[in-house]
N, C-alpha and C positions, 0 to 999 in steps of 0.2 A: 500622666502626671508628671510633672518637671521636677527634678530637682535640682533646688535653689541653694542647697547648704554650702556647694562647694563656691557658687558667685559669691554669696552673702559673707562668708569667712575671709574669702581673698580679699574684697573689696574694705571691710571692716580693718584686716590687718595692715592692708596696703594705705590707708588713709591714719592708721595710729602708729605704723613704722616710717612714716615719711620724714626724711632726717631735717632737722629745725624745724617742726610742727609743732609737735609737743615737746620731744627731747631730742639731743644730738649727741652720740657715744661716738667717737671721741670728738670734744669739742675745741674750739680752736684756741681757747685759754686755760679750761679746765677739763676736767676727764669727761664732766655731763654739762651739758649747759640744757636750759629750758627755754622754749620758747622763742630761740633768736632769728628765727625765719634766713639762718645763712648755715651753708654747708661746706662739705669738703668732700675729696676722693675718697678717703680714708673713710668718713663717716657714711659713705654711700655704700662701701663692702661691708661695713660691719652691719649695717641695717639689713642689706641683704641676704645676709648669713642668716641673721634671727629671723627672719621673713621667710626664707627659707625652712628652716628649722621649725618654727611654729607652724606653719602651713603644712608639713607633713604631718607633724603630730596629730593636727587639727583633723585632716582629711584621710590618713593612712589608719593612724592608731586608734583614733576614738570614732571616726566613721562617722561624720557629722551629715546629717541629711536633714532637709527642709522640702516637703511635698508640696504641691500647689495642685490647684483642680477641684 
């Protein structure tokens, strides 16, 4: 049986937290910009920290597992 929980959580968070896809924090002209498909170095750092925090919570604290087989 394969545990697909970490893979699914990582992929979903990566897609949702890609800077500029859904939102960008901090934006170029405002604090939060939505759907602008533009990014900056600061936004990449902020989204990386948020990604690390959420993936740690989901995989270590909540212990998400999805078994197949």
